[in-house]
PyMOL Python script that loads the backbone (N, CA, C, O; Angstrom):
from pymol import cmd

cmd.read_pdbstr("""\
ATOM      1  N   MET A   1     -30.331  15.300  -3.726  1.00  0.00           N
ATOM      2  CA  MET A   1     -29.617  13.752  -4.081  1.00  0.00           C
ATOM      3  C   MET A   1     -28.260  13.969  -4.738  1.00  0.00           C
ATOM      4  O   MET A   1     -27.254  13.308  -4.482  1.00  0.00           O
ATOM      5  N   GLU A   2     -28.351  15.079  -5.710  1.00  0.00           N
ATOM      6  CA  GLU A   2     -26.886  15.342  -6.427  1.00  0.00           C
ATOM      7  C   GLU A   2     -25.907  15.892  -5.476  1.00  0.00           C
ATOM      8  O   GLU A   2     -24.747  15.482  -5.518  1.00  0.00           O
ATOM      9  N   LEU A   3     -26.279  16.809  -4.599  1.00  0.00           N
ATOM     10  CA  LEU A   3     -25.419  17.304  -3.589  1.00  0.00           C
ATOM     11  C   LEU A   3     -24.734  16.023  -2.739  1.00  0.00           C
ATOM     12  O   LEU A   3     -23.527  15.984  -2.500  1.00  0.00           O
ATOM     13  N   ASN A   4     -25.491  15.191  -2.404  1.00  0.00           N
ATOM     14  CA  ASN A   4     -25.074  14.014  -1.644  1.00  0.00           C
ATOM     15  C   ASN A   4     -23.995  13.408  -2.287  1.00  0.00           C
ATOM     16  O   ASN A   4     -22.956  13.154  -1.678  1.00  0.00           O
ATOM     17  N   LYS A   5     -24.186  13.108  -3.704  1.00  0.00           N
ATOM     18  CA  LYS A   5     -23.248  12.421  -4.486  1.00  0.00           C
ATOM     19  C   LYS A   5     -21.967  13.255  -4.706  1.00  0.00           C
ATOM     20  O   LYS A   5     -20.862  12.714  -4.694  1.00  0.00           O
ATOM     21  N   ASN A   6     -22.106  14.383  -4.877  1.00  0.00           N
ATOM     22  CA  ASN A   6     -20.775  15.360  -4.817  1.00  0.00           C
ATOM     23  C   ASN A   6     -20.263  15.177  -3.605  1.00  0.00           C
ATOM     24  O   ASN A   6     -19.127  14.703  -3.630  1.00  0.00           O
ATOM     25  N   LEU A   7     -20.766  15.415  -2.413  1.00  0.00           N
ATOM     26  CA  LEU A   7     -20.173  15.238  -1.275  1.00  0.00           C
ATOM     27  C   LEU A   7     -19.494  14.022  -0.930  1.00  0.00           C
ATOM     28  O   LEU A   7     -18.465  13.957  -0.258  1.00  0.00           O
ATOM     29  N   LYS A   8     -20.096  13.109  -1.403  1.00  0.00           N
ATOM     30  CA  LYS A   8     -19.629  11.461  -1.197  1.00  0.00           C
ATOM     31  C   LYS A   8     -18.234  11.504  -2.191  1.00  0.00           C
ATOM     32  O   LYS A   8     -17.173  11.081  -1.732  1.00  0.00           O
ATOM     33  N   PHE A   9     -18.294  11.937  -3.306  1.00  0.00           N
ATOM     34  CA  PHE A   9     -17.228  11.845  -4.252  1.00  0.00           C
ATOM     35  C   PHE A   9     -15.954  12.754  -3.646  1.00  0.00           C
ATOM     36  O   PHE A   9     -14.848  12.250  -3.451  1.00  0.00           O
ATOM     37  N   SER A  10     -16.250  14.122  -3.383  1.00  0.00           N
ATOM     38  CA  SER A  10     -15.251  14.846  -2.872  1.00  0.00           C
ATOM     39  C   SER A  10     -14.497  14.361  -1.586  1.00  0.00           C
ATOM     40  O   SER A  10     -13.299  14.580  -1.404  1.00  0.00           O
ATOM     41  N   GLY A  11     -15.383  13.618  -0.627  1.00  0.00           N
ATOM     42  CA  GLY A  11     -14.806  12.967   0.371  1.00  0.00           C
ATOM     43  C   GLY A  11     -14.080  11.824   0.285  1.00  0.00           C
ATOM     44  O   GLY A  11     -13.280  11.371   1.105  1.00  0.00           O
ATOM     45  N   ALA A  12     -14.422  11.382  -0.788  1.00  0.00           N
ATOM     46  CA  ALA A  12     -13.386   9.975  -1.185  1.00  0.00           C
ATOM     47  C   ALA A  12     -12.051  10.454  -2.018  1.00  0.00           C
ATOM     48  O   ALA A  12     -10.994   9.824  -2.028  1.00  0.00           O
ATOM     49  N   VAL A  13     -12.288  11.641  -2.688  1.00  0.00           N
ATOM     50  CA  VAL A  13     -11.076  12.060  -3.175  1.00  0.00           C
ATOM     51  C   VAL A  13     -10.068  12.708  -2.192  1.00  0.00           C
ATOM     52  O   VAL A  13      -8.839  12.651  -2.215  1.00  0.00           O
ATOM     53  N   THR A  14     -10.838  13.296  -1.380  1.00  0.00           N
ATOM     54  CA  THR A  14      -9.844  13.881  -0.212  1.00  0.00           C
ATOM     55  C   THR A  14      -9.164  12.885   0.727  1.00  0.00           C
ATOM     56  O   THR A  14      -8.070  13.104   1.247  1.00  0.00           O
ATOM     57  N   LEU A  15      -9.873  11.797   0.904  1.00  0.00           N
ATOM     58  CA  LEU A  15      -9.262  10.549   1.539  1.00  0.00           C
ATOM     59  C   LEU A  15      -8.134   9.809   0.715  1.00  0.00           C
ATOM     60  O   LEU A  15      -7.108   9.369   1.234  1.00  0.00           O
ATOM     61  N   VAL A  16      -8.417   9.731  -0.520  1.00  0.00           N
ATOM     62  CA  VAL A  16      -7.121   9.202  -1.484  1.00  0.00           C
ATOM     63  C   VAL A  16      -6.031  10.122  -1.313  1.00  0.00           C
ATOM     64  O   VAL A  16      -4.957   9.706  -0.879  1.00  0.00           O
ATOM     65  N   ILE A  17      -6.217  11.474  -1.645  1.00  0.00           N
ATOM     66  CA  ILE A  17      -5.047  12.340  -1.458  1.00  0.00           C
ATOM     67  C   ILE A  17      -4.446  12.479  -0.187  1.00  0.00           C
ATOM     68  O   ILE A  17      -3.257  12.795  -0.155  1.00  0.00           O
ATOM     69  N   ILE A  18      -5.103  12.286   0.930  1.00  0.00           N
ATOM     70  CA  ILE A  18      -4.404  12.238   2.301  1.00  0.00           C
ATOM     71  C   ILE A  18      -3.615  11.049   2.202  1.00  0.00           C
ATOM     72  O   ILE A  18      -2.427  11.155   2.504  1.00  0.00           O
ATOM     73  N   LEU A  19      -4.150   9.688   1.754  1.00  0.00           N
ATOM     74  CA  LEU A  19      -3.652   8.484   1.988  1.00  0.00           C
ATOM     75  C   LEU A  19      -2.123   8.707   1.168  1.00  0.00           C
ATOM     76  O   LEU A  19      -0.987   8.443   1.560  1.00  0.00           O
ATOM     77  N   ILE A  20      -2.519   9.198   0.101  1.00  0.00           N
ATOM     78  CA  ILE A  20      -0.947   9.280  -0.982  1.00  0.00           C
ATOM     79  C   ILE A  20      -0.064  10.135  -0.303  1.00  0.00           C
ATOM     80  O   ILE A  20       1.129   9.832  -0.296  1.00  0.00           O
ATOM     81  N   LEU A  21      -0.451  11.169   0.278  1.00  0.00           N
ATOM     82  CA  LEU A  21       0.478  12.079   0.961  1.00  0.00           C
ATOM     83  C   LEU A  21       1.220  11.360   2.072  1.00  0.00           C
ATOM     84  O   LEU A  21       2.441  11.471   2.183  1.00  0.00           O
ATOM     85  N   LEU A  22       0.433  10.569   2.956  1.00  0.00           N
ATOM     86  CA  LEU A  22       0.882   9.778   3.940  1.00  0.00           C
ATOM     87  C   LEU A  22       1.809   8.862   3.700  1.00  0.00           C
ATOM     88  O   LEU A  22       2.844   8.763   4.358  1.00  0.00           O
ATOM     89  N   ILE A  23       1.464   8.063   2.646  1.00  0.00           N
ATOM     90  CA  ILE A  23       2.336   6.840   2.142  1.00  0.00           C
ATOM     91  C   ILE A  23       3.753   7.522   1.530  1.00  0.00           C
ATOM     92  O   ILE A  23       4.835   6.947   1.647  1.00  0.00           O
ATOM     93  N   SER A  24       3.618   8.668   0.943  1.00  0.00           N
ATOM     94  CA  SER A  24       4.639   9.148   0.153  1.00  0.00           C
ATOM     95  C   SER A  24       5.824   9.918   0.915  1.00  0.00           C
ATOM     96  O   SER A  24       6.956  10.060   0.455  1.00  0.00           O
ATOM     97  N   PHE A  25       5.402  10.363   2.080  1.00  0.00           N
ATOM     98  CA  PHE A  25       6.251  10.868   3.157  1.00  0.00           C
ATOM     99  C   PHE A  25       6.525  10.069   4.152  1.00  0.00           C
ATOM    100  O   PHE A  25       6.914  10.684   5.145  1.00  0.00           O
ATOM    101  N   GLN A  26       6.467   8.796   4.285  1.00  0.00           N
ATOM    102  CA  GLN A  26       6.829   7.809   5.132  1.00  0.00           C
ATOM    103  C   GLN A  26       8.355   7.672   5.209  1.00  0.00           C
ATOM    104  O   GLN A  26       8.958   7.614   4.137  1.00  0.00           O
ATOM    105  N   PRO A  27       9.098   7.610   6.440  1.00  0.00           N
ATOM    106  CA  PRO A  27      10.538   7.305   6.463  1.00  0.00           C
ATOM    107  C   PRO A  27      10.626   5.739   6.120  1.00  0.00           C
ATOM    108  O   PRO A  27       9.706   4.922   6.137  1.00  0.00           O
ATOM    109  N   ASP A  28      11.907   5.550   5.822  1.00  0.00           N
ATOM    110  CA  ASP A  28      12.178   4.026   5.483  1.00  0.00           C
ATOM    111  C   ASP A  28      11.708   3.036   6.392  1.00  0.00           C
ATOM    112  O   ASP A  28      11.985   3.034   7.592  1.00  0.00           O
ATOM    113  N   VAL A  29      11.014   2.217   5.829  1.00  0.00           N
ATOM    114  CA  VAL A  29      10.237   1.056   6.739  1.00  0.00           C
ATOM    115  C   VAL A  29      11.007  -0.243   6.706  1.00  0.00           C
ATOM    116  O   VAL A  29      11.242  -0.835   5.652  1.00  0.00           O
ATOM    117  N   LEU A  30      11.390  -0.666   7.897  1.00  0.00           N
ATOM    118  CA  LEU A  30      12.238  -1.914   7.833  1.00  0.00           C
ATOM    119  C   LEU A  30      11.173  -3.006   8.135  1.00  0.00           C
ATOM    120  O   LEU A  30      10.639  -3.073   9.242  1.00  0.00           O
ATOM    121  N   ALA A  31      10.882  -3.857   7.121  1.00  0.00           N
ATOM    122  CA  ALA A  31       9.836  -5.058   7.252  1.00  0.00           C
ATOM    123  C   ALA A  31      10.685  -6.288   7.345  1.00  0.00           C
ATOM    124  O   ALA A  31      10.441  -7.234   6.596  1.00  0.00           O
ATOM    125  N   GLN A  32      11.655  -6.340   8.204  1.00  0.00           N
ATOM    126  CA  GLN A  32      12.414  -7.689   8.276  1.00  0.00           C
ATOM    127  C   GLN A  32      12.303  -8.194   9.630  1.00  0.00           C
ATOM    128  O   GLN A  32      12.253  -7.490  10.638  1.00  0.00           O
ATOM    129  N   CYS A  33      12.263  -9.639   9.582  1.00  0.00           N
ATOM    130  CA  CYS A  33      12.447 -10.088  10.819  1.00  0.00           C
ATOM    131  C   CYS A  33      13.975  -9.846  11.365  1.00  0.00           C
ATOM    132  O   CYS A  33      14.882  -9.500  10.608  1.00  0.00           O
ATOM    133  N   PRO A  34      14.133 -10.049  12.645  1.00  0.00           N
ATOM    134  CA  PRO A  34      15.635  -9.891  13.143  1.00  0.00           C
ATOM    135  C   PRO A  34      16.585 -10.683  12.492  1.00  0.00           C
ATOM    136  O   PRO A  34      17.652 -10.235  12.071  1.00  0.00           O
ATOM    137  N   MET A  35      16.179 -12.011  12.384  1.00  0.00           N
ATOM    138  CA  MET A  35      17.307 -12.950  11.705  1.00  0.00           C
ATOM    139  C   MET A  35      17.575 -12.377  10.065  1.00  0.00           C
ATOM    140  O   MET A  35      18.718 -12.360   9.607  1.00  0.00           O
ATOM    141  N   CYS A  36      16.710 -12.043   9.478  1.00  0.00           N
ATOM    142  CA  CYS A  36      16.825 -11.577   8.130  1.00  0.00           C
ATOM    143  C   CYS A  36      17.580 -10.195   8.093  1.00  0.00           C
ATOM    144  O   CYS A  36      18.410  -9.970   7.212  1.00  0.00           O
ATOM    145  N   LYS A  37      17.295  -9.335   9.005  1.00  0.00           N
ATOM    146  CA  LYS A  37      17.968  -8.099   9.204  1.00  0.00           C
ATOM    147  C   LYS A  37      19.495  -8.419   9.377  1.00  0.00           C
ATOM    148  O   LYS A  37      20.335  -7.933   8.620  1.00  0.00           O
ATOM    149  N   MET A  38      19.837  -9.334  10.500  1.00  0.00           N
ATOM    150  CA  MET A  38      21.108  -9.632  10.617  1.00  0.00           C
ATOM    151  C   MET A  38      21.857 -10.240   9.567  1.00  0.00           C
ATOM    152  O   MET A  38      23.052  -9.994   9.403  1.00  0.00           O
ATOM    153  N   THR A  39      21.173 -11.062   8.813  1.00  0.00           N
ATOM    154  CA  THR A  39      21.945 -11.709   7.549  1.00  0.00           C
ATOM    155  C   THR A  39      22.267 -10.740   6.657  1.00  0.00           C
ATOM    156  O   THR A  39      23.397 -10.632   6.182  1.00  0.00           O
ATOM    157  N   ALA A  40      21.190  -9.896   6.345  1.00  0.00           N
ATOM    158  CA  ALA A  40      21.481  -8.657   5.175  1.00  0.00           C
ATOM    159  C   ALA A  40      22.449  -7.776   5.659  1.00  0.00           C
ATOM    160  O   ALA A  40      23.230  -7.312   4.828  1.00  0.00           O
ATOM    161  N   GLU A  41      22.582  -7.391   7.038  1.00  0.00           N
ATOM    162  CA  GLU A  41      23.476  -6.542   7.390  1.00  0.00           C
ATOM    163  C   GLU A  41      25.004  -7.321   7.331  1.00  0.00           C
ATOM    164  O   GLU A  41      25.989  -6.776   6.834  1.00  0.00           O
ATOM    165  N   SER A  42      25.018  -8.447   7.822  1.00  0.00           N
ATOM    166  CA  SER A  42      26.317  -9.034   7.502  1.00  0.00           C
ATOM    167  C   SER A  42      26.829  -9.278   6.176  1.00  0.00           C
ATOM    168  O   SER A  42      28.044  -9.323   5.979  1.00  0.00           O
ATOM    169  N   ASN A  43      25.904  -9.454   5.167  1.00  0.00           N
ATOM    170  CA  ASN A  43      26.117  -9.514   3.854  1.00  0.00           C
ATOM    171  C   ASN A  43      26.422  -8.054   3.280  1.00  0.00           C
ATOM    172  O   ASN A  43      27.395  -7.970   2.530  1.00  0.00           O
ATOM    173  N   MET A  44      25.816  -7.092   3.507  1.00  0.00           N
ATOM    174  CA  MET A  44      26.365  -5.799   3.177  1.00  0.00           C
ATOM    175  C   MET A  44      27.796  -5.519   3.849  1.00  0.00           C
ATOM    176  O   MET A  44      28.591  -4.937   3.111  1.00  0.00           O
ATOM    177  N   ALA A  45      28.192  -5.807   4.985  1.00  0.00           N
ATOM    178  CA  ALA A  45      29.283  -5.445   5.722  1.00  0.00           C
ATOM    179  C   ALA A  45      30.473  -6.317   4.930  1.00  0.00           C
ATOM    180  O   ALA A  45      31.639  -5.946   4.799  1.00  0.00           O
ATOM    181  N   ALA A  46      29.933  -7.483   4.468  1.00  0.00           N
ATOM    182  CA  ALA A  46      31.216  -8.190   3.775  1.00  0.00           C
ATOM    183  C   ALA A  46      31.265  -7.605   2.412  1.00  0.00           C
ATOM    184  O   ALA A  46      32.139  -8.124   1.719  1.00  0.00           O
ATOM    185  N   GLY A  47      30.586  -6.687   1.840  1.00  0.00           N
ATOM    186  CA  GLY A  47      30.817  -6.254   0.449  1.00  0.00           C
ATOM    187  C   GLY A  47      29.801  -6.624  -0.469  1.00  0.00           C
ATOM    188  O   GLY A  47      29.828  -6.315  -1.661  1.00  0.00           O
ATOM    189  N   GLY A  48      28.729  -7.413   0.186  1.00  0.00           N
ATOM    190  CA  GLY A  48      27.748  -8.149  -0.764  1.00  0.00           C
ATOM    191  C   GLY A  48      26.677  -6.938  -0.949  1.00  0.00           C
ATOM    192  O   GLY A  48      26.561  -5.868  -0.352  1.00  0.00           O
ATOM    193  N   SER A  49      25.901  -7.558  -2.069  1.00  0.00           N
ATOM    194  CA  SER A  49      24.605  -6.517  -2.406  1.00  0.00           C
ATOM    195  C   SER A  49      23.414  -7.177  -2.303  1.00  0.00           C
ATOM    196  O   SER A  49      22.392  -6.715  -2.809  1.00  0.00           O
ATOM    197  N   GLY A  50      23.437  -8.313  -1.639  1.00  0.00           N
ATOM    198  CA  GLY A  50      22.041  -9.071  -1.359  1.00  0.00           C
ATOM    199  C   GLY A  50      21.045  -8.304  -0.480  1.00  0.00           C
ATOM    200  O   GLY A  50      19.855  -8.593  -0.606  1.00  0.00           O
ATOM    201  N   GLY A  51      21.427  -7.306   0.445  1.00  0.00           N
ATOM    202  CA  GLY A  51      20.361  -6.857   1.294  1.00  0.00           C
ATOM    203  C   GLY A  51      19.864  -5.677   0.878  1.00  0.00           C
ATOM    204  O   GLY A  51      19.080  -5.092   1.626  1.00  0.00           O
ATOM    205  N   LYS A  52      20.236  -5.078  -0.438  1.00  0.00           N
ATOM    206  CA  LYS A  52      19.741  -3.694  -0.656  1.00  0.00           C
ATOM    207  C   LYS A  52      18.350  -3.878  -1.033  1.00  0.00           C
ATOM    208  O   LYS A  52      17.531  -3.218  -0.393  1.00  0.00           O
ATOM    209  N   GLY A  53      17.919  -4.665  -1.968  1.00  0.00           N
ATOM    210  CA  GLY A  53      16.574  -4.804  -2.271  1.00  0.00           C
ATOM    211  C   GLY A  53      15.600  -5.601  -1.395  1.00  0.00           C
ATOM    212  O   GLY A  53      14.392  -5.592  -1.630  1.00  0.00           O
ATOM    213  N   LEU A  54      16.153  -6.302  -0.361  1.00  0.00           N
ATOM    214  CA  LEU A  54      15.389  -7.040   0.612  1.00  0.00           C
ATOM    215  C   LEU A  54      14.012  -6.427   1.210  1.00  0.00           C
ATOM    216  O   LEU A  54      12.937  -7.017   1.105  1.00  0.00           O
ATOM    217  N   ASN A  55      14.173  -5.180   1.845  1.00  0.00           N
ATOM    218  CA  ASN A  55      13.085  -4.402   2.315  1.00  0.00           C
ATOM    219  C   ASN A  55      12.121  -4.056   1.315  1.00  0.00           C
ATOM    220  O   ASN A  55      10.919  -4.043   1.579  1.00  0.00           O
ATOM    221  N   ILE A  56      12.604  -3.756   0.111  1.00  0.00           N
ATOM    222  CA  ILE A  56      11.557  -3.325  -0.884  1.00  0.00           C
ATOM    223  C   ILE A  56      10.793  -4.483  -1.361  1.00  0.00           C
ATOM    224  O   ILE A  56       9.602  -4.436  -1.668  1.00  0.00           O
ATOM    225  N   GLY A  57      11.638  -5.662  -1.415  1.00  0.00           N
ATOM    226  CA  GLY A  57      10.933  -7.006  -1.761  1.00  0.00           C
ATOM    227  C   GLY A  57       9.980  -7.428  -0.826  1.00  0.00           C
ATOM    228  O   GLY A  57       8.952  -7.961  -1.241  1.00  0.00           O
ATOM    229  N   ILE A  58      10.174  -7.261   0.434  1.00  0.00           N
ATOM    230  CA  ILE A  58       9.162  -7.540   1.587  1.00  0.00           C
ATOM    231  C   ILE A  58       8.010  -6.701   1.400  1.00  0.00           C
ATOM    232  O   ILE A  58       6.883  -7.186   1.293  1.00  0.00           O
ATOM    233  N   LEU A  59       8.270  -5.281   1.349  1.00  0.00           N
ATOM    234  CA  LEU A  59       7.218  -4.537   1.357  1.00  0.00           C
ATOM    235  C   LEU A  59       6.202  -4.645   0.135  1.00  0.00           C
ATOM    236  O   LEU A  59       5.002  -4.395   0.242  1.00  0.00           O
ATOM    237  N   PHE A  60       6.767  -5.009  -0.923  1.00  0.00           N
ATOM    238  CA  PHE A  60       6.148  -5.292  -2.311  1.00  0.00           C
ATOM    239  C   PHE A  60       5.090  -6.509  -2.135  1.00  0.00           C
ATOM    240  O   PHE A  60       3.911  -6.449  -2.485  1.00  0.00           O
ATOM    241  N   MET A  61       5.625  -7.451  -1.623  1.00  0.00           N
ATOM    242  CA  MET A  61       4.879  -8.758  -1.286  1.00  0.00           C
ATOM    243  C   MET A  61       3.834  -8.458  -0.352  1.00  0.00           C
ATOM    244  O   MET A  61       2.713  -8.890  -0.619  1.00  0.00           O
ATOM    245  N   LEU A  62       4.017  -7.734   0.792  1.00  0.00           N
ATOM    246  CA  LEU A  62       3.102  -7.162   1.686  1.00  0.00           C
ATOM    247  C   LEU A  62       2.090  -6.381   1.305  1.00  0.00           C
ATOM    248  O   LEU A  62       1.066  -6.273   1.980  1.00  0.00           O
ATOM    249  N   SER A  63       2.304  -5.703   0.077  1.00  0.00           N
ATOM    250  CA  SER A  63       1.330  -4.593  -0.536  1.00  0.00           C
ATOM    251  C   SER A  63       0.305  -5.377  -1.483  1.00  0.00           C
ATOM    252  O   SER A  63      -0.827  -4.940  -1.690  1.00  0.00           O
ATOM    253  N   LEU A  64       0.783  -6.572  -2.046  1.00  0.00           N
ATOM    254  CA  LEU A  64      -0.226  -7.505  -2.864  1.00  0.00           C
ATOM    255  C   LEU A  64      -1.491  -7.787  -2.334  1.00  0.00           C
ATOM    256  O   LEU A  64      -2.459  -7.577  -3.066  1.00  0.00           O
ATOM    257  N   PRO A  65      -1.691  -8.267  -1.084  1.00  0.00           N
ATOM    258  CA  PRO A  65      -3.000  -8.546  -0.633  1.00  0.00           C
ATOM    259  C   PRO A  65      -4.101  -7.561  -0.556  1.00  0.00           C
ATOM    260  O   PRO A  65      -5.305  -7.713  -0.764  1.00  0.00           O
ATOM    261  N   TYR A  66      -3.269  -6.286  -0.135  1.00  0.00           N
ATOM    262  CA  TYR A  66      -4.148  -5.223  -0.029  1.00  0.00           C
ATOM    263  C   TYR A  66      -4.575  -4.666  -1.305  1.00  0.00           C
ATOM    264  O   TYR A  66      -5.626  -4.040  -1.445  1.00  0.00           O
ATOM    265  N   LEU A  67      -3.775  -4.897  -2.189  1.00  0.00           N
ATOM    266  CA  LEU A  67      -4.004  -4.502  -3.838  1.00  0.00           C
ATOM    267  C   LEU A  67      -5.301  -5.177  -4.151  1.00  0.00           C
ATOM    268  O   LEU A  67      -6.333  -4.593  -4.480  1.00  0.00           O
ATOM    269  N   PHE A  68      -5.125  -6.604  -4.001  1.00  0.00           N
ATOM    270  CA  PHE A  68      -6.237  -7.537  -4.309  1.00  0.00           C
ATOM    271  C   PHE A  68      -7.501  -7.289  -3.938  1.00  0.00           C
ATOM    272  O   PHE A  68      -8.497  -7.220  -4.658  1.00  0.00           O
ATOM    273  N   ALA A  69      -7.385  -7.121  -2.436  1.00  0.00           N
ATOM    274  CA  ALA A  69      -8.533  -6.704  -1.563  1.00  0.00           C
ATOM    275  C   ALA A  69      -9.321  -5.325  -2.041  1.00  0.00           C
ATOM    276  O   ALA A  69     -10.539  -5.179  -2.136  1.00  0.00           O
ATOM    277  N   GLY A  70      -8.364  -4.434  -2.291  1.00  0.00           N
ATOM    278  CA  GLY A  70      -8.942  -3.149  -2.763  1.00  0.00           C
ATOM    279  C   GLY A  70      -9.565  -3.059  -4.102  1.00  0.00           C
ATOM    280  O   GLY A  70     -10.403  -2.186  -4.327  1.00  0.00           O
ATOM    281  N   THR A  71      -9.153  -4.035  -5.133  1.00  0.00           N
ATOM    282  CA  THR A  71      -9.534  -4.207  -6.388  1.00  0.00           C
ATOM    283  C   THR A  71     -10.995  -4.781  -6.233  1.00  0.00           C
ATOM    284  O   THR A  71     -11.968  -4.291  -6.806  1.00  0.00           O
ATOM    285  N   ILE A  72     -11.036  -5.811  -5.445  1.00  0.00           N
ATOM    286  CA  ILE A  72     -12.316  -6.708  -5.283  1.00  0.00           C
ATOM    287  C   ILE A  72     -13.246  -5.806  -4.528  1.00  0.00           C
ATOM    288  O   ILE A  72     -14.437  -6.073  -4.689  1.00  0.00           O
ATOM    289  N   GLY A  73     -12.986  -4.866  -3.793  1.00  0.00           N
ATOM    290  CA  GLY A  73     -13.878  -4.031  -3.143  1.00  0.00           C
ATOM    291  C   GLY A  73     -14.312  -3.043  -3.963  1.00  0.00           C
ATOM    292  O   GLY A  73     -15.494  -2.699  -3.952  1.00  0.00           O
ATOM    293  N   TYR A  74     -13.361  -2.456  -4.799  1.00  0.00           N
ATOM    294  CA  TYR A  74     -13.848  -1.488  -5.982  1.00  0.00           C
ATOM    295  C   TYR A  74     -14.879  -1.941  -6.657  1.00  0.00           C
ATOM    296  O   TYR A  74     -15.938  -1.318  -6.722  1.00  0.00           O
ATOM    297  N   PHE A  75     -14.637  -3.265  -7.325  1.00  0.00           N
ATOM    298  CA  PHE A  75     -15.833  -3.962  -8.195  1.00  0.00           C
ATOM    299  C   PHE A  75     -16.989  -4.112  -7.625  1.00  0.00           C
ATOM    300  O   PHE A  75     -18.096  -3.800  -8.065  1.00  0.00           O
ATOM    301  N   TRP A  76     -16.647  -4.707  -6.409  1.00  0.00           N
ATOM    302  CA  TRP A  76     -18.132  -4.984  -5.413  1.00  0.00           C
ATOM    303  C   TRP A  76     -18.827  -3.438  -5.400  1.00  0.00           C
ATOM    304  O   TRP A  76     -19.977  -3.311  -5.820  1.00  0.00           O
ATOM    305  N   TRP A  77     -18.244  -2.540  -5.013  1.00  0.00           N
ATOM    306  CA  TRP A  77     -18.796  -1.324  -4.789  1.00  0.00           C
ATOM    307  C   TRP A  77     -19.545  -0.722  -6.107  1.00  0.00           C
ATOM    308  O   TRP A  77     -20.623  -0.128  -6.090  1.00  0.00           O
ATOM    309  N   ARG A  78     -18.790  -0.987  -7.189  1.00  0.00           N
ATOM    310  CA  ARG A  78     -19.272  -0.365  -8.568  1.00  0.00           C
ATOM    311  C   ARG A  78     -20.363  -1.352  -9.047  1.00  0.00           C
ATOM    312  O   ARG A  78     -21.177  -0.870  -9.835  1.00  0.00           O
ATOM    313  N   ASN A  79     -20.504  -2.532  -8.737  1.00  0.00           N
ATOM    314  CA  ASN A  79     -21.673  -3.313  -9.174  1.00  0.00           C
ATOM    315  C   ASN A  79     -22.721  -3.112  -8.279  1.00  0.00           C
ATOM    316  O   ASN A  79     -23.847  -3.216  -8.766  1.00  0.00           O
ATOM    317  N   SER A  80     -22.625  -2.824  -6.969  1.00  0.00           N
ATOM    318  CA  SER A  80     -23.874  -2.689  -6.110  1.00  0.00           C
ATOM    319  C   SER A  80     -24.362  -1.277  -6.317  1.00  0.00           C
ATOM    320  O   SER A  80     -25.517  -0.977  -6.016  1.00  0.00           O
ATOM    321  N   ARG A  81     -23.425  -0.310  -6.878  1.00  0.00           N
ATOM    322  CA  ARG A  81     -23.891   0.987  -7.312  1.00  0.00           C
ATOM    323  C   ARG A  81     -24.839   0.841  -8.486  1.00  0.00           C
ATOM    324  O   ARG A  81     -25.852   1.539  -8.538  1.00  0.00           O
ATOM    325  N   LYS A  82     -24.535  -0.075  -9.467  1.00  0.00           N
ATOM    326  CA  LYS A  82     -25.281  -0.329 -10.908  1.00  0.00           C
ATOM    327  C   LYS A  82     -26.612  -0.788 -10.290  1.00  0.00           C
ATOM    328  O   LYS A  82     -27.655  -0.246 -10.654  1.00  0.00           O
ATOM    329  N   VAL A  83     -26.615  -1.693  -9.438  1.00  0.00           N
ATOM    330  CA  VAL A  83     -27.919  -2.327  -8.912  1.00  0.00           C
ATOM    331  C   VAL A  83     -28.875  -1.336  -8.509  1.00  0.00           C
ATOM    332  O   VAL A  83     -30.025  -1.306  -8.948  1.00  0.00           O
ATOM    333  N   ARG A  84     -28.310  -0.359  -7.503  1.00  0.00           N
ATOM    334  CA  ARG A  84     -29.143   0.609  -6.996  1.00  0.00           C
ATOM    335  C   ARG A  84     -29.830   1.593  -7.875  1.00  0.00           C
ATOM    336  O   ARG A  84     -30.882   2.115  -7.505  1.00  0.00           O
ATOM    337  N   GLN A  85     -29.201   1.912  -9.198  1.00  0.00           N
ATOM    338  CA  GLN A  85     -29.714   2.618 -10.249  1.00  0.00           C
ATOM    339  C   GLN A  85     -30.431   1.965 -10.965  1.00  0.00           C
ATOM    340  O   GLN A  85     -30.958   2.483 -11.949  1.00  0.00           O
TER     341      GLN A  85
END
""", "prot")
cmd.dss("prot")
cmd.show_as("cartoon", "prot")
cmd.util.cbc("prot")
cmd.orient("prot")
């Protein structure tokens, strides 16, 4: 039983490390619709700075639902583990 717990934990740690490495070595991701991209490019070409943080803002807003779902999943997993013990 103890070996099974250690194996599950090491598998989870390995998965987290792989995910962190995959996320950290990603090329720049463009998360804009074509119309937003065109507006940001024209703003940057005209000397504006409105398009610099647009991609980061879009990716940030996209990551929040996954963060909330992961948090809920973690608490659900932790409570179900307590019930089994």
